[in-house]
C-alpha positions in Angstrom: -4.3 -30.2 1.3 -1.4 -28.0 0.2 0.1 -25.7 2.8 1.0 -22.2 1.5 3.8 -20.2 3.0 2.6 -17.5 5.3 3.9 -14.0 4.8 6.4 -13.2 7.6 5.7 -9.5 7.8 4.2 -6.5 6.1 7.1 -6.2 3.7 6.5 -9.7 2.4 2.8 -9.0 1.9 3.7 -5.8 0.0 6.0 -7.6 -2.3 3.4 -10.4 -2.8 0.8 -7.8 -3.7 3.0 -6.1 -6.3 4.3 -9.4 -7.7 0.9 -11.1 -8.1 -1.8 -8.4 -8.5 -0.1 -5.2 -9.7 -3.0 -4.0 -11.7 -5.4 -4.3 -8.8 -3.2 -2.2 -6.6 -2.4 0.2 -9.5 -6.1 0.8 -10.3 -7.0 1.5 -6.7 -4.2 4.0 -6.3 -4.8 5.6 -9.6 -8.3 6.3 -8.7 -7.7 8.3 -5.6 -5.0 11.0 -5.0 -5.6 10.7 -1.3 -5.1 7.0 -1.4 -2.0 7.3 -3.4 -0.5 9.9 -1.0 -1.5 7.7 2.0 0.2 4.6 0.3 3.4 6.5 -0.4 3.6 8.1 3.1 3.1 4.7 4.7 6.0 3.3 2.6 8.3 6.1 3.4 7.4 5.8 7.1 8.1 2.1 7.1 11.3 2.2 5.0 13.1 5.2 6.3 14.9 5.8 9.5 12.5 8.4 10.7 11.4 6.7 13.9 7.7 7.2 12.9 8.2 10.9 12.4 8.3 11.6 8.7 8.9 15.3 9.2 12.3 14.5 10.7 13.5 13.2 7.3 11.2 14.5 4.6 9.3 17.8 4.0 5.5 17.9 3.2 6.6 19.2 -0.2 8.7 16.1 -0.9 5.7 13.8 -0.3 3.4 16.0 -2.3 5.9 16.1 -5.2 6.2 12.3 -5.1 2.5 11.8 -5.2 2.1 14.5 -7.9 4.7 12.7 -10.1 2.7 9.4 -9.9 -0.7 11.1 -10.1 -0.2 13.5 -13.0 1.8 11.0 -15.1 -0.5 8.1 -14.3 2.6 5.8 -13.6 1.9 4.2 -10.2 0.7 1.0 -11.8 3.7 0.9 -14.2 6.0 1.2 -11.2 4.8 -2.2 -10.0 5.6 -3.9 -13.3 9.3 -4.9 -12.5 8.2 -6.8 -9.3 5.5 -8.6 -11.3 7.7 -9.4 -14.3 10.5 -10.7 -12.1 8.1 -12.8 -10.0 6.6 -14.3 -13.2 10.1 -15.0 -14.6 9.4 -12.7 -17.5 12.6 -10.7 -17.0 15.7 -10.5 -14.9 15.9 -8.7 -11.6 16.7 -5.0 -12.2 20.1 -4.4 -10.8 21.5 -1.0 -9.7 21.7 1.4 -12.6 24.5 3.9 -12.4 23.3 7.0 -14.3 26.0 9.4 -15.5 25.5 12.7 -14.0 27.0 16.1 -14.9 26.6 19.5 -13.3 26.9 22.8 -14.9 28.8 25.5 -13.1 27.4 28.9 -13.8 29.8 31.1 -15.7 30.7 34.2 -13.6 31.3 37.3 -15.6 
């Protein structure tokens, strides 16, 4: 009998789910805006330094905007692809991308 490694914590299980079954997760989240919002809120709570109180770091509008971006563009499933492709050795790990940014200063008359 082959012994499989046991996930050490919730983060390992999350990565495992995304890297092995991204479509299952994506379809479930794409079918329910409430489920999608709950998933995103749970991730922000776990990954931020909010001490369990999301309101101390993020506004409700921020969370609704994040969920809306995924919901209305139907891209939650696509957001899992890099984890899957890297785990399947289909692509290299995505490194930090430095995006050039410019700001326009309004012209004062």
